C-alpha positions as CSV (number, residue, x, y, z in Angstrom):
1,M,68.4,73.3,161.2
2,S,64.7,72.9,162.1
3,V,62.4,70.4,160.3
4,A,60.2,73.3,159.3
5,A,63.1,74.7,157.2
6,V,63.3,71.6,155.1
7,P,61.2,71.8,151.9
8,A,58.3,69.4,151.9
9,A,59.3,67.9,148.6
10,S,62.6,66.7,150.1
11,I,61.0,64.8,152.9
12,P,60.4,61.2,151.8
13,S,57.4,60.8,154.1
14,Q,55.6,63.6,152.2
15,A,55.6,61.5,148.9
16,S,52.6,59.5,148.0
17,P,52.8,55.7,148.4
18,R,52.8,55.3,144.7
19,E,55.8,57.6,144.3
20,R,57.7,55.9,147.1
21,S,57.0,52.5,145.5
22,R,58.3,53.9,142.2
23,Q,61.4,55.2,143.8
24,R,62.1,51.8,145.4
25,A,61.6,50.0,142.1
26,I,64.0,52.4,140.4
27,R,66.6,51.8,143.1
28,R,66.2,48.0,142.9
29,F,66.6,48.2,139.1
30,R,69.8,50.2,139.4
31,W,71.3,47.8,141.9
32,S,70.3,44.8,139.9
33,I,72.5,46.3,137.1
34,L,75.3,47.6,139.3
35,V,75.8,44.6,141.5
36,P,76.9,42.1,138.7
37,L,79.2,44.8,137.3
38,I,80.7,45.5,140.8
39,L,81.3,41.8,141.4
40,L,82.9,41.4,138.0
41,L,85.2,44.4,138.7
42,A,86.1,43.2,142.2
43,F,86.8,39.5,141.4
44,V,87.9,39.5,137.8
45,L,89.2,42.9,136.6
46,L,90.8,44.3,139.7
47,P,93.1,41.3,140.3
48,V,94.2,41.5,136.6
49,L,94.8,45.2,136.9
50,F,96.9,44.8,140.1
51,L,98.9,42.0,138.5
52,Q,99.5,44.2,135.4
53,L,100.5,47.0,137.7
54,Y,103.0,44.7,139.4
55,F,104.5,43.8,136.1
56,S,104.8,47.4,135.1
57,F,107.2,48.1,138.0
58,H,109.1,44.8,137.9
59,Q,111.2,43.5,135.0
60,W,110.1,40.0,134.0
61,T,109.9,37.8,131.0
62,V,109.0,34.2,130.7
63,Y,112.7,33.3,130.6
64,L,113.4,34.7,134.1
65,G,111.8,32.0,136.3
66,S,109.1,32.9,138.8
67,W,107.3,36.1,138.2
68,W,107.1,36.7,142.0
69,D,110.9,37.1,142.1
70,A,111.0,39.7,139.3
71,E,113.4,42.6,139.8
72,Y,111.9,45.9,140.9
73,V,112.8,48.6,138.3
74,G,110.5,51.5,139.3
75,L,109.6,53.8,136.4
76,D,112.4,52.5,134.1
77,L,110.0,50.6,131.9
78,F,107.7,53.6,131.5
79,R,110.6,55.7,130.4
80,E,111.7,52.9,128.0
81,V,108.2,52.7,126.4
82,L,107.7,56.5,126.2
83,T,111.0,56.9,124.4
84,D,110.4,53.9,122.1
85,P,110.0,55.2,118.5
86,R,108.1,52.1,117.5
87,F,105.5,52.7,120.2
88,G,105.2,56.3,119.2
89,W,104.5,55.4,115.6
90,A,102.0,52.7,116.8
91,V,100.1,55.5,118.6
92,V,100.1,57.7,115.5
93,R,98.9,54.8,113.3
94,S,96.1,53.9,115.8
95,L,94.9,57.5,116.0
96,A,95.0,57.9,112.2
97,F,93.2,54.6,111.7
98,A,90.6,55.4,114.4
99,T,90.0,58.9,113.1
100,G,89.7,57.9,109.4
101,S,87.5,54.9,110.0
102,T,85.3,56.8,112.5
103,I,84.7,59.6,110.0
104,G,84.0,57.1,107.2
105,C,81.6,55.1,109.3
106,F,79.8,58.3,110.4
107,V,79.4,59.7,106.9
108,I,78.0,56.4,105.4
109,G,75.9,55.6,108.5
110,F,74.4,59.1,108.6
111,A,73.6,59.0,104.9
112,L,71.9,55.6,105.2
113,A,70.0,56.6,108.3
114,Y,68.7,59.8,106.8
115,L,67.5,57.9,103.7
116,M,65.8,55.3,105.9
117,R,64.3,57.7,108.4
118,R,60.7,57.4,107.0
119,P,58.9,54.1,106.4
120,F,58.6,52.8,102.8
121,R,57.8,49.5,101.1
122,G,60.6,47.0,101.4
123,Q,62.3,48.9,104.2
124,A,62.9,45.7,106.2
125,F,64.9,44.2,103.3
126,Y,67.2,47.2,103.2
127,Y,67.6,47.1,107.0
128,T,68.9,43.5,106.7
129,I,71.3,44.4,103.8
130,F,72.7,47.4,105.6
131,I,73.3,45.5,108.9
132,L,74.8,42.4,107.5
133,P,78.4,43.6,107.4
134,M,78.3,44.3,111.2
135,L,77.2,40.7,111.7
136,T,80.2,39.3,109.8
137,V,83.0,37.9,111.9
138,P,86.1,40.2,111.5
139,V,88.4,37.3,110.8
140,V,86.1,36.2,108.0
141,V,86.1,39.8,106.6
142,A,89.9,39.7,106.6
143,Y,90.3,36.4,104.8
144,T,87.6,37.3,102.3
145,A,89.3,40.6,101.6
146,E,92.6,38.8,101.2
147,M,91.2,36.8,98.3
148,L,89.3,39.8,96.8
149,L,92.2,42.3,97.0
150,Y,94.9,40.1,95.6
151,Q,96.8,42.0,92.9
152,S,95.2,39.9,90.1
153,G,92.1,39.3,92.1
154,P,88.4,40.1,91.4
155,I,88.4,43.7,92.7
156,N,91.3,44.9,90.5
157,D,90.0,42.9,87.5
158,L,86.5,44.4,87.8
159,I,87.8,48.0,88.1
160,S,90.1,47.3,85.1
161,R,87.2,46.1,83.0
162,I,85.0,49.1,83.9
163,S,87.6,51.8,83.6
164,G,89.4,50.3,80.6
165,I,92.9,50.7,82.2
166,D,95.2,48.1,83.8
167,F,94.3,48.8,87.5
168,K,96.5,46.6,89.7
169,P,97.5,48.3,93.0
170,M,99.0,46.1,95.6
171,W,96.4,46.6,98.3
172,L,98.1,44.4,100.9
173,T,101.8,44.6,100.1
174,D,102.3,48.3,99.4
175,P,103.2,50.0,102.7
176,N,101.7,53.3,101.5
177,I,98.2,51.9,101.1
178,A,98.1,48.9,103.4
179,L,96.7,50.9,106.4
180,P,94.0,52.7,104.3
181,T,93.0,49.3,102.9
182,V,92.4,48.0,106.4
183,M,90.6,51.3,107.2
184,L,88.2,50.7,104.3
185,L,87.5,47.2,105.6
186,E,86.8,48.7,109.0
187,I,84.4,51.2,107.5
188,W,82.5,48.5,105.6
189,N,82.4,46.3,108.7
190,W,81.2,48.9,111.2
191,A,79.3,51.6,109.3
192,P,76.1,49.7,110.2
193,F,76.8,50.5,113.9
194,S,76.7,54.2,113.2
195,F,73.7,53.7,111.0
196,I,71.7,52.0,113.8
197,I,72.6,54.7,116.4
198,L,71.9,57.6,114.1
199,L,68.6,56.1,112.8
200,A,67.5,55.8,116.4
201,G,68.4,59.4,117.0
202,L,66.5,60.6,113.9
203,A,63.5,58.6,115.0
204,A,63.6,60.3,118.5
205,I,63.5,63.8,117.1
206,P,60.2,65.5,118.0
207,S,58.0,66.4,115.1
208,E,56.8,69.8,116.6
209,P,60.0,71.9,115.8
210,I,60.1,70.5,112.2
211,E,56.4,71.2,111.6
212,A,56.8,74.7,113.0
213,A,59.7,75.3,110.7
214,E,57.7,74.0,107.7
215,I,54.8,76.3,108.6
216,L,57.2,79.3,108.7
217,G,58.3,78.4,105.1
218,A,61.8,77.1,105.9
219,S,63.5,75.1,103.2
220,R,64.4,71.4,103.6
221,W,68.1,72.3,104.0
222,R,67.4,74.9,106.7
223,I,65.2,72.5,108.6
224,F,68.0,69.9,108.5
225,W,70.8,72.4,109.4
226,E,69.0,74.5,112.0
227,V,66.5,72.1,113.5
228,E,67.4,68.4,113.0
229,L,71.2,68.6,113.2
230,P,71.2,70.5,116.6
231,L,68.8,68.0,118.1
232,L,71.0,65.2,116.8
233,R,74.3,66.5,118.2
234,P,74.3,64.4,121.4
235,V,73.6,61.2,119.4
236,I,76.3,62.2,116.8
237,F,78.8,62.7,119.6
238,L,77.9,59.3,121.1
239,A,78.2,57.5,117.8
240,L,81.6,59.1,117.1
241,V,83.0,58.4,120.5
242,L,81.9,54.7,120.6
243,R,83.1,54.1,117.1
244,F,86.5,55.8,117.8
245,L,87.1,53.8,121.0
246,E,86.3,50.5,119.2
247,A,88.5,51.5,116.2
248,M,91.4,52.2,118.6
249,A,91.1,48.6,119.8
250,E,90.8,47.0,116.4
251,F,92.9,43.9,116.1
252,P,91.4,40.8,114.4
253,K,91.3,42.2,110.8
254,T,94.7,43.8,111.0
255,W,96.3,40.8,112.4
256,A,94.6,38.2,110.2
257,L,95.5,40.2,107.1
258,L,98.9,41.6,107.7
259,Q,100.3,40.9,111.2
260,G,101.4,44.5,111.3
261,G,103.0,44.4,107.9
262,P,104.2,45.0,105.3
263,G,107.1,46.0,107.6
264,T,105.4,48.0,110.3
265,A,103.0,49.8,108.0
266,T,99.9,48.5,109.9
267,E,101.4,48.0,113.3
268,T,98.8,49.8,115.4
269,L,98.8,49.8,119.3
270,P,96.9,46.4,119.7
271,V,99.2,44.7,117.2
272,Y,102.4,46.1,118.8
273,I,101.3,45.2,122.3
274,F,100.4,41.7,121.1
275,L,103.8,41.3,119.4
276,T,105.7,42.6,122.5
277,T,103.8,40.4,125.0
278,W,103.2,37.2,123.2
279,Q,105.9,36.9,120.5
280,Y,108.8,38.8,122.1
281,F,107.7,37.6,125.6
282,E,108.4,41.0,127.1
283,I,105.6,40.8,129.6
284,S,106.5,43.8,131.7
285,K,106.9,46.1,128.7
286,G,103.6,44.9,127.3
287,A,101.9,45.6,130.7
288,V,103.3,49.2,130.7
289,M,102.1,49.8,127.2
290,S,98.6,48.5,128.1
291,Y,98.5,50.9,131.1
292,L,99.5,53.9,129.0
293,V,96.9,53.0,126.4
294,M,94.3,52.6,129.2
295,L,95.1,56.1,130.5
296,L,94.8,57.5,127.0
297,M,91.4,55.9,126.6
298,I,90.3,57.3,130.0
299,V,91.3,60.8,128.9
300,I,89.3,60.4,125.7
301,V,86.3,59.0,127.5
302,L,86.3,61.8,130.1
303,F,86.6,64.4,127.4
304,A,83.7,62.8,125.5
305,I,81.5,62.7,128.7
306,R,82.2,66.4,129.2
307,L,81.1,67.1,125.6
308,L,78.0,65.0,125.9
309,R,77.0,66.8,129.2
310,R,77.4,70.1,127.5
311,E,75.3,69.1,124.6
312,K,72.6,67.7,126.9
313,Q,72.6,71.0,128.9
314,S,72.2,73.0,125.7
315,L,69.3,70.8,124.5
316,D,67.6,71.1,127.9
317,A,68.0,74.9,127.8
318,M,66.5,74.9,124.3
319,Y,63.6,72.8,125.3
320,A,63.0,74.9,128.4
321,G,63.0,78.1,126.3
322,Q,60.6,76.6,123.8
323,K,58.3,75.5,126.7
324,A,58.4,79.0,128.2
325,A,57.7,80.6,124.9
326,G,54.8,78.3,124.3
């Protein structure tokens, strides 16, 4: 292929000195971020992952002597975990917990963000109040909730006085409501996270489409549904995915409150893996479960990335169409 056939824009020497300097600065910035992450992966995470992979194919517990002499069992541990009903129920509970808490955080976070999208007097005070739950240590949330949600505690007493009925549900000892109770705590703790992301998304919406819709006489609801919401979809997907992944890994509140109880009612994946590895000392089985959960998370992340790319492409196409029409 001759040099003449190459477009001028693709030849670096054709760029201006300022553009070449900008490209070099961008590359240096990218490598300054990537190099520490690569070093962390190479020297910290990869050895741990390889050791975990070794345990997944070798049967070993702390009672069997040296881990280096563990018996090779192939895929037997994977079959054991995949046929373990307790592990299956832990997956179901984790998915239910993550889905419910993600939806709750999104609804509350979006409502607060939409109310706070425009400046008003005293706005900084409300920012502080709304963000405070996210700044509270999860273990503190759990121990405070344990005192408040006691059957004869302040929450039930206050509801009883307001409603005029004897309201005394066993929030932490009834297997039917223990997991929803932890879910409500998770929503209270992490709704500010969704609030911050969605507020940033609302602030980034360009004013031109909204002003054009107002000039055309669109109602407030139609502007929200047909203009603001489509522009917010990538941010909404991002908030949902990040919140879902964090909720799948929630451990401190569940463990501090209930240790997976009553019975196994709140035994989610992190709790069951912790019990298997550090209380039953079945190191190899815990390693297998960790790998399976990691694969599940990878599938969810890849699916989320695909959705985000699709939303970005649709937004780019919409902006290109508006630019061409203008």
